[in-house]
C-alpha positions as CSV (number, residue, x, y, z in Angstrom):
1,M,-8.2,78.9,-24.6
2,S,-6.6,76.3,-22.8
3,V,-8.9,73.6,-24.7
4,A,-8.0,75.1,-28.1
5,N,-4.0,74.9,-27.4
6,G,-4.1,71.8,-25.8
7,F,-2.5,73.4,-22.9
8,P,-2.7,71.7,-19.4
9,F,-4.9,73.5,-16.6
10,Q,-1.8,73.9,-14.2
11,W,-1.2,77.5,-16.3
12,V,-3.9,78.8,-14.3
13,N,-2.8,78.2,-11.2
14,H,1.3,79.9,-12.0
15,L,2.7,83.0,-10.9
16,A,3.5,84.3,-13.7
17,T,0.4,83.9,-15.0
18,L,-1.6,85.0,-11.7
19,E,0.5,88.3,-11.9
20,F,0.2,88.9,-15.6
21,F,-3.2,89.3,-15.0
22,E,-2.9,91.7,-12.3
23,F,-1.1,94.0,-14.5
24,L,-3.4,94.2,-17.3
25,S,-6.4,94.6,-14.2
26,S,-6.2,94.0,-10.6
27,F,-10.3,93.3,-10.8
28,L,-9.9,90.2,-13.3
29,V,-9.8,86.9,-11.2
30,L,-9.0,83.6,-12.4
31,P,-11.3,80.5,-11.8
32,K,-8.6,78.2,-9.8
33,R,-7.4,75.1,-12.1
34,K,-9.8,72.6,-10.3
35,V,-13.1,74.9,-10.9
36,L,-11.9,75.4,-14.6
37,F,-11.8,72.2,-15.5
38,N,-14.6,70.8,-13.1
39,R,-17.6,73.3,-13.1
40,I,-16.6,75.8,-16.2
41,L,-15.7,72.6,-18.9
42,N,-18.1,70.8,-17.8
43,R,-21.2,73.2,-17.7
44,E,-19.8,74.3,-21.2
45,T,-19.1,70.9,-22.6
46,K,-23.3,70.3,-21.7
47,N,-24.0,73.5,-23.4
48,L,-22.4,72.8,-26.8
49,N,-23.6,69.3,-26.5
50,T,-27.0,70.9,-25.7
51,L,-27.0,73.2,-28.8
52,R,-25.2,70.2,-30.9
53,D,-28.6,68.4,-30.5
54,E,-31.0,71.5,-30.7
55,K,-29.2,72.0,-34.5
56,L,-29.0,68.3,-35.6
57,I,-32.6,67.5,-34.2
58,N,-34.2,70.7,-36.4
59,D,-31.8,70.3,-39.2
60,Q,-34.4,70.6,-42.6
61,I,-31.3,68.9,-45.0
62,G,-30.4,66.5,-42.7
63,I,-26.1,67.0,-42.7
64,V,-24.3,65.1,-40.2
65,L,-21.2,66.9,-38.4
66,A,-18.2,65.2,-37.1
67,F,-16.2,66.5,-34.7
68,D,-12.6,65.6,-32.9
69,G,-12.1,65.2,-29.4
70,W,-9.6,67.1,-27.3
71,K,-6.6,64.7,-26.3
72,N,-4.6,64.6,-22.5
73,I,-1.2,65.0,-24.9
74,L,0.1,64.0,-21.0
75,N,-2.2,60.5,-20.7
């Protein structure tokens, strides 16, 4: 959700966010901001790159895919 909407990861640690998820369910535990953008985002990026490469290697037709990267609007 953060990447798709261009949100900074700071919203994860905000008190209002924590209270909202506590209201939804006390069993929901959000990852901390650094865990989200370091471990989780990096792992998912590797998974998507691997999946993309597998699909391109096994493509019988030879279609080329182009992707637009996510930009950090603050930098």
